[in-house]
N, CA, C and O atoms as a DFTB+ gen file, in Angstrom:
460 C
 N C O
     1  1     -37.289     -18.597      32.084
     2  2     -38.120     -19.122      33.144
     3  2     -38.003     -18.204      34.346
     4  3     -36.898     -17.854      34.763
     5  1     -39.104     -17.826      34.884
     6  2     -39.150     -16.946      36.052
     7  2     -38.890     -17.770      37.309
     8  3     -39.408     -18.880      37.434
     9  1     -38.096     -17.246      38.243
    10  2     -37.758     -18.002      39.439
    11  2     -38.959     -18.245      40.360
    12  3     -38.876     -19.072      41.268
    13  1     -40.070     -17.537      40.139
    14  2     -41.267     -17.728      40.958
    15  2     -42.189     -18.808      40.402
    16  3     -43.157     -19.176      41.067
    17  1     -41.923     -19.321      39.219
    18  2     -42.787     -20.316      38.583
    19  2     -42.412     -21.748      38.931
    20  3     -43.002     -22.681      38.386
    21  1     -41.462     -21.947      39.813
    22  2     -40.990     -23.303      40.103
    23  2     -41.998     -24.018      41.006
    24  3     -42.367     -23.536      42.077
    25  1     -42.424     -25.186      40.526
    26  2     -43.312     -26.043      41.317
    27  2     -42.915     -27.486      41.045
    28  3     -42.061     -27.746      40.197
    29  1     -43.511     -28.403      41.740
    30  2     -43.192     -29.812      41.552
    31  2     -43.465     -30.254      40.115
    32  3     -42.718     -31.055      39.552
    33  1     -44.520     -29.737      39.539
    34  2     -44.914     -30.132      38.183
    35  2     -43.928     -29.663      37.115
    36  3     -43.699     -30.371      36.135
    37  1     -43.354     -28.505      37.290
    38  2     -42.418     -28.018      36.265
    39  2     -40.954     -28.113      36.714
    40  3     -40.099     -27.398      36.191
    41  1     -40.670     -28.980      37.667
    42  2     -39.303     -29.180      38.159
    43  2     -38.345     -29.644      37.057
    44  3     -37.231     -29.124      36.990
    45  1     -38.714     -30.591      36.192
    46  2     -37.790     -30.984      35.119
    47  2     -37.413     -29.823      34.196
    48  3     -36.259     -29.715      33.781
    49  1     -38.380     -28.951      33.869
    50  2     -38.076     -27.793      33.028
    51  2     -37.138     -26.826      33.760
    52  3     -36.246     -26.235      33.152
    53  1     -37.349     -26.675      35.063
    54  2     -36.501     -25.778      35.844
    55  2     -35.064     -26.297      35.890
    56  3     -34.116     -25.524      35.756
    57  1     -34.909     -27.603      36.079
    58  2     -33.566     -28.197      36.108
    59  2     -32.896     -28.052      34.739
    60  3     -31.716     -27.709      34.662
    61  1     -33.635     -28.308      33.667
    62  2     -33.091     -28.161      32.319
    63  2     -32.651     -26.719      32.074
    64  3     -31.605     -26.478      31.473
    65  1     -33.451     -25.768      32.539
    66  2     -33.117     -24.353      32.399
    67  2     -31.823     -24.030      33.148
    68  3     -30.958     -23.327      32.625
    69  1     -31.693     -24.539      34.362
    70  2     -30.475     -24.300      35.153
    71  2     -29.248     -24.918      34.496
    72  3     -28.180     -24.307      34.483
    73  1     -29.388     -26.108      33.958
    74  2     -28.264     -26.765      33.281
    75  2     -27.812     -25.930      32.084
    76  3     -26.615     -25.751      31.861
    77  1     -28.770     -25.424      31.324
    78  2     -28.439     -24.585      30.165
    79  2     -27.720     -23.319      30.611
    80  3     -26.726     -22.920      30.005
    81  1     -28.220     -22.689      31.667
    82  2     -27.605     -21.457      32.166
    83  2     -26.178     -21.699      32.658
    84  3     -25.286     -20.895      32.393
    85  1     -25.964     -22.787      33.363
    86  2     -24.619     -23.115      33.849
    87  2     -23.683     -23.353      32.662
    88  3     -22.533     -22.914      32.675
    89  1     -24.179     -24.042      31.648
    90  2     -23.366     -24.262      30.444
    91  2     -22.988     -22.961      29.774
    92  3     -21.848     -22.790      29.340
    93  1     -23.946     -22.031      29.686
    94  2     -23.665     -20.717      29.092
    95  2     -22.620     -19.954      29.912
    96  3     -21.739     -19.303      29.352
    97  1     -22.724     -20.039      31.227
    98  2     -21.748     -19.370      32.091
    99  2     -20.350     -19.953      31.905
   100  3     -19.363     -19.218      31.875
   101  1     -20.271     -21.273      31.782
   102  2     -18.968     -21.918      31.563
   103  2     -18.341     -21.436      30.263
   104  3     -17.144     -21.150      30.213
   105  1     -19.153     -21.348      29.206
   106  2     -18.634     -20.863      27.927
   107  2     -18.124     -19.436      28.039
   108  3     -17.063     -19.109      27.506
   109  1     -18.869     -18.594      28.724
   110  2     -18.431     -17.213      28.916
   111  2     -17.122     -17.139      29.687
   112  3     -16.237     -16.358      29.338
   113  1     -16.997     -17.938      30.721
   114  2     -15.765     -17.938      31.511
   115  2     -14.581     -18.423      30.689
   116  3     -13.489     -17.864      30.781
   117  1     -14.791     -19.462      29.884
   118  2     -13.703     -19.963      29.038
   119  2     -13.258     -18.901      28.049
   120  3     -12.060     -18.695      27.856
   121  1     -14.221     -18.220      27.416
   122  2     -13.877     -17.160      26.458
   123  2     -13.111     -16.047      27.133
   124  3     -12.113     -15.559      26.603
   125  1     -13.579     -15.640      28.314
   126  2     -12.939     -14.547      29.031
   127  2     -11.526     -14.920      29.445
   128  3     -10.623     -14.085      29.398
   129  1     -11.327     -16.167      29.851
   130  2     -10.002     -16.608      30.284
   131  2      -9.044     -16.725      29.114
   132  3      -7.851     -16.468      29.282
   133  1      -9.521     -17.104      27.927
   134  2      -8.616     -17.266      26.800
   135  2      -8.390     -15.962      26.063
   136  3      -7.270     -15.696      25.626
   137  1      -9.426     -15.133      25.910
   138  2      -9.302     -13.900      25.153
   139  2      -8.643     -12.807      25.980
   140  3      -7.685     -12.177      25.533
   141  1      -9.152     -12.583      27.176
   142  2      -8.663     -11.480      27.975
   143  2      -7.612     -11.874      28.986
   144  3      -7.278     -11.088      29.873
   145  1      -7.083     -13.085      28.867
   146  2      -6.129     -13.555      29.866
   147  2      -4.802     -12.830      29.706
   148  3      -4.269     -12.714      28.603
   149  1      -4.296     -12.359      30.793
   150  2      -2.970     -11.761      30.757
   151  2      -1.952     -12.886      30.855
   152  3      -2.188     -13.882      31.539
   153  1      -0.826     -12.734      30.177
   154  2       0.160     -13.802      30.233
   155  2       0.676     -13.990      31.654
   156  3       0.846     -13.028      32.403
   157  1       0.919     -15.234      32.003
   158  2       1.413     -15.495      33.342
   159  2       2.864     -15.057      33.439
   160  3       3.620     -15.119      32.469
   161  1       3.229     -14.619      34.614
   162  2       4.606     -14.187      34.829
   163  2       5.508     -15.400      34.856
   164  3       5.227     -16.395      35.524
   165  1       6.580     -15.298      34.129
   166  2       7.573     -16.371      34.153
   167  2       8.666     -15.951      35.128
   168  3       9.172     -14.830      35.072
   169  1       9.012     -16.850      36.003
   170  2      10.048     -16.578      36.992
   171  2      11.332     -17.247      36.510
   172  3      11.353     -18.456      36.280
   173  1      12.391     -16.475      36.359
   174  2      13.649     -17.092      35.927
   175  2      14.223     -17.985      37.027
   176  3      14.015     -17.753      38.218
   177  1      14.943     -19.003      36.592
   178  2      15.599     -19.899      37.544
   179  2      17.108     -19.791      37.354
   180  3      17.594     -19.390      36.297
   181  1      17.826     -20.156      38.394
   182  2      19.280     -20.081      38.359
   183  2      19.912     -21.389      37.929
   184  3      19.223     -22.371      37.651
   185  1      21.220     -21.387      37.880
   186  2      21.965     -22.542      37.381
   187  2      21.776     -23.780      38.253
   188  3      21.799     -24.901      37.746
   189  1      21.589     -23.589      39.562
   190  2      21.353     -24.741      40.457
   191  2      20.079     -25.477      40.060
   192  3      20.066     -26.703      39.955
   193  1      18.999     -24.709      39.839
   194  2      17.724     -25.316      39.456
   195  2      17.816     -25.971      38.075
   196  3      17.236     -27.030      37.834
   197  1      18.554     -25.321      37.179
   198  2      18.743     -25.881      35.834
   199  2      19.476     -27.211      35.925
   200  3      19.124     -28.173      35.243
   201  1      20.483     -27.256      36.759
   202  2      21.253     -28.478      36.950
   203  2      20.352     -29.622      37.405
   204  3      20.461     -30.744      36.911
   205  1      19.465     -29.330      38.348
   206  2      18.539     -30.359      38.830
   207  2      17.514     -30.719      37.762
   208  3      17.168     -31.890      37.604
   209  1      17.026     -29.714      37.026
   210  2      15.974     -29.931      36.033
   211  2      16.443     -30.804      34.876
   212  3      15.744     -31.736      34.478
   213  1      17.620     -30.509      34.335
   214  2      18.062     -31.261      33.155
   215  2      19.069     -32.361      33.484
   216  3      19.471     -33.116      32.599
   217  1      19.472     -32.454      34.732
   218  2      20.359     -33.535      35.137
   219  2      21.776     -33.418      34.613
   220  3      22.419     -34.423      34.310
   221  1      22.257     -32.199      34.509
   222  2      23.636     -31.958      34.046
   223  2      24.397     -31.194      35.127
   224  3      23.809     -30.472      35.933
   225  1      25.705     -31.369      35.123
   226  2      26.555     -30.640      36.063
   227  2      26.597     -29.163      35.677
   228  3      26.379     -28.809      34.518
   229  1      26.878     -28.314      36.651
   230  2      26.955     -26.877      36.380
   231  2      28.009     -26.564      35.331
   232  3      27.808     -25.695      34.482
   233  1      29.121     -27.261      35.387
   234  2      30.180     -27.001      34.402
   235  2      29.708     -27.332      32.985
   236  3      30.070     -26.640      32.033
   237  1      28.902     -28.384      32.844
   238  2      28.353     -28.752      31.535
   239  2      27.389     -27.670      31.058
   240  3      27.371     -27.323      29.877
   241  1      26.595     -27.143      31.973
   242  2      25.648     -26.087      31.605
   243  2      26.396     -24.839      31.154
   244  3      26.023     -24.214      30.161
   245  1      27.457     -24.473      31.884
   246  2      28.263     -23.318      31.476
   247  2      28.849     -23.541      30.081
   248  3      28.912     -22.612      29.276
   249  1      29.273     -24.762      29.801
   250  2      29.808     -25.083      28.482
   251  2      28.734     -24.944      27.394
   252  3      28.998     -24.411      26.316
   253  1      27.521     -25.431      27.690
   254  2      26.416     -25.310      26.733
   255  2      26.043     -23.846      26.500
   256  3      25.686     -23.460      25.387
   257  1      26.129     -23.041      27.550
   258  2      25.857     -21.602      27.420
   259  2      26.910     -20.960      26.535
   260  3      26.584     -20.180      25.640
   261  1      28.167     -21.286      26.781
   262  2      29.268     -20.696      26.015
   263  2      29.156     -21.040      24.533
   264  3      29.473     -20.218      23.673
   265  1      28.702     -22.261      24.238
   266  2      28.535     -22.686      22.845
   267  2      27.207     -22.230      22.250
   268  3      26.904     -22.509      21.090
   269  1      26.419     -21.527      23.061
   270  2      25.106     -21.015      22.658
   271  2      24.166     -22.142      22.211
   272  3      23.448     -22.013      21.220
   273  1      24.187     -23.223      22.946
   274  2      23.344     -24.380      22.658
   275  2      22.078     -24.349      23.490
   276  3      21.002     -24.703      23.006
   277  1      22.200     -23.929      24.736
   278  2      21.076     -23.946      25.670
   279  2      20.470     -22.536      25.758
   280  3      21.209     -21.552      25.778
   281  1      19.124     -22.429      25.812
   282  2      18.519     -21.100      25.889
   283  2      18.735     -20.463      27.263
   284  3      18.410     -21.051      28.294
   285  1      19.289     -19.255      27.252
   286  2      19.543     -18.561      28.515
   287  2      19.580     -17.060      28.291
   288  3      19.581     -16.579      27.158
   289  1      19.611     -16.334      29.397
   290  2      19.694     -14.875      29.381
   291  2      20.801     -14.476      30.340
   292  3      21.038     -15.140      31.350
   293  1      21.476     -13.380      30.009
   294  2      22.561     -12.923      30.867
   295  2      22.351     -11.449      31.167
   296  3      22.150     -10.630      30.270
   297  1      22.404     -11.140      32.443
   298  2      22.310      -9.758      32.884
   299  2      23.483      -9.539      33.824
   300  3      23.503     -10.059      34.940
   301  1      24.446      -8.777      33.371
   302  2      25.677      -8.634      34.142
   303  2      26.445      -9.944      34.089
   304  3      26.713     -10.471      33.010
   305  1      26.796     -10.465      35.254
   306  2      27.527     -11.731      35.302
   307  2      26.626     -12.916      35.617
   308  3      27.097     -14.052      35.673
   309  1      25.340     -12.667      35.824
   310  2      24.429     -13.729      36.235
   311  2      23.655     -14.289      35.042
   312  3      23.203     -13.549      34.168
   313  1      23.516     -15.611      35.029
   314  2      22.742     -16.292      33.994
   315  2      21.338     -16.574      34.504
   316  3      21.138     -16.913      35.671
   317  1      20.367     -16.428      33.602
   318  2      18.974     -16.713      33.923
   319  2      18.411     -17.671      32.882
   320  3      18.778     -17.631      31.708
   321  1      17.521     -18.524      33.338
   322  2      16.881     -19.506      32.474
   323  2      15.392     -19.520      32.781
   324  3      14.966     -19.162      33.879
   325  1      14.605     -19.939      31.793
   326  2      13.177     -20.141      32.011
   327  2      12.878     -21.618      31.809
   328  3      13.297     -22.227      30.825
   329  1      12.143     -22.180      32.765
   330  2      11.875     -23.616      32.756
   331  2      11.166     -24.061      31.482
   332  3      11.510     -25.100      30.919
   333  1      10.181     -23.293      31.018
   334  2       9.457     -23.702      29.817
   335  2      10.368     -23.741      28.593
   336  3      10.221     -24.622      27.745
   337  1      11.297     -22.808      28.489
   338  2      12.239     -22.806      27.372
   339  2      13.185     -23.999      27.440
   340  3      13.526     -24.589      26.414
   341  1      13.605     -24.349      28.644
   342  2      14.492     -25.504      28.803
   343  2      13.770     -26.800      28.432
   344  3      14.346     -27.674      27.784
   345  1      12.516     -26.918      28.845
   346  2      11.756     -28.124      28.510
   347  2      11.505     -28.209      27.004
   348  3      11.541     -29.299      26.433
   349  1      11.252     -27.067      26.358
   350  2      11.115     -27.059      24.896
   351  2      12.428     -27.457      24.233
   352  3      12.437     -28.215      23.263
   353  1      13.530     -26.943      24.758
   354  2      14.850     -27.264      24.219
   355  2      15.113     -28.766      24.310
   356  3      15.642     -29.371      23.378
   357  1      14.742     -29.354      25.432
   358  2      14.928     -30.794      25.609
   359  2      14.056     -31.564      24.636
   360  3      14.522     -32.509      23.998
   361  1      12.787     -31.167      24.513
   362  2      11.879     -31.920      23.641
   363  2      12.240     -31.758      22.166
   364  3      11.960     -32.656      21.371
   365  1      12.850     -30.646      21.781
   366  2      13.277     -30.468      20.389
   367  2      14.470     -31.347      20.033
   368  3      14.762     -31.554      18.855
   369  1      15.148     -31.856      21.028
   370  2      16.307     -32.702      20.776
   371  2      15.966     -34.181      20.737
   372  3      16.858     -35.025      20.820
   373  1      14.683     -34.505      20.611
   374  2      14.253     -35.906      20.597
   375  2      14.884     -36.637      19.419
   376  3      14.887     -36.151      18.288
   377  1      15.410     -37.802      19.712
   378  2      15.963     -38.649      18.666
   379  2      14.921     -39.687      18.306
   380  3      14.239     -40.230      19.175
   381  1      14.806     -39.954      17.028
   382  2      13.807     -40.907      16.558
   383  2      14.214     -42.329      16.923
   384  3      15.394     -42.680      16.944
   385  1      13.189     -43.138      17.210
   386  2      13.441     -44.544      17.504
   387  2      13.694     -45.293      16.207
   388  3      13.405     -44.791      15.121
   389  1      14.232     -46.490      16.327
   390  2      14.492     -47.305      15.145
   391  2      13.184     -47.580      14.403
   392  3      13.143     -47.578      13.173
   393  1      12.136     -47.814      15.155
   394  2      10.821     -48.076      14.553
   395  2      10.357     -46.870      13.725
   396  3       9.839     -47.037      12.621
   397  1      10.541     -45.673      14.253
   398  2      10.164     -44.461      13.519
   399  2      11.004     -44.287      12.266
   400  3      10.486     -43.901      11.217
   401  1      12.296     -44.570      12.368
   402  2      13.173     -44.440      11.203
   403  2      12.803     -45.444      10.111
   404  3      12.791     -45.100       8.930
   405  1      12.505     -46.671      10.500
   406  2      12.108     -47.694       9.522
   407  2      10.805     -47.283       8.848
   408  3      10.678     -47.390       7.628
   409  1       9.835     -46.815       9.634
   410  2       8.559     -46.384       9.078
   411  2       8.758     -45.254       8.071
   412  3       8.178     -45.283       6.986
   413  1       9.573     -44.262       8.421
   414  2       9.830     -43.143       7.519
   415  2      10.530     -43.593       6.248
   416  3      10.222     -43.098       5.164
   417  1      11.475     -44.532       6.365
   418  2      12.173     -45.005       5.166
   419  2      11.226     -45.774       4.252
   420  3      11.319     -45.665       3.030
   421  1      10.308     -46.556       4.841
   422  2       9.322     -47.271       4.035
   423  2       8.382     -46.299       3.332
   424  3       8.026     -46.502       2.171
   425  1       7.982     -45.244       4.036
   426  2       7.125     -44.227       3.422
   427  2       7.863     -43.523       2.278
   428  3       7.274     -43.244       1.233
   429  1       9.129     -43.243       2.476
   430  2       9.940     -42.595       1.451
   431  2      10.061     -43.484       0.219
   432  3       9.940     -43.012      -0.911
   433  1      10.305     -44.796       0.447
   434  2      10.416     -45.741      -0.679
   435  2       9.111     -45.815      -1.465
   436  3       9.122     -45.799      -2.695
   437  1       7.993     -45.896      -0.758
   438  2       6.683     -45.954      -1.428
   439  2       6.439     -44.708      -2.263
   440  3       5.944     -44.786      -3.387
   441  1       6.787     -43.575      -1.707
   442  2       6.558     -42.303      -2.388
   443  2       7.419     -42.170      -3.627
   444  3       6.969     -41.629      -4.637
   445  1       8.651     -42.655      -3.569
   446  2       9.594     -42.449      -4.663
   447  2       9.785     -43.666      -5.562
   448  3      10.584     -43.613      -6.497
   449  1       9.072     -44.757      -5.301
   450  2       9.268     -45.970      -6.110
   451  2       8.610     -45.855      -7.490
   452  3       9.014     -46.561      -8.413
   453  1       7.640     -45.012      -7.649
   454  2       6.922     -44.882      -8.917
   455  2       7.631     -44.005      -9.923
   456  3       7.117     -43.827     -11.027
   457  1       8.754     -43.461      -9.609
   458  2       9.460     -42.540     -10.518
   459  2      10.386     -43.250     -11.439
   460  3      11.049     -42.615     -12.259
């Protein structure tokens, strides 16, 4: 649609054309952001921030580091952590609820009862 053809009579077509164009632009922007996006910089956090984030004392965190339980990095004598890794570590330690355990045991019984 040519921008000079807009009149009261063809206003609905002009609006429909604009809506389509905006939709196409949104798709292009989404593709560009996902395909060509550079990874965001992760900023390491120190033991104080880790203590606040996971609700553990510094001594407990040092113990977890020594046992190689908690994800961390060491450069010289300083420890570094990344918040996203800590949150993943926490979520991987989820314990199943009693309801989930009962459901899984019932599914297991159903699956193996025919043998």
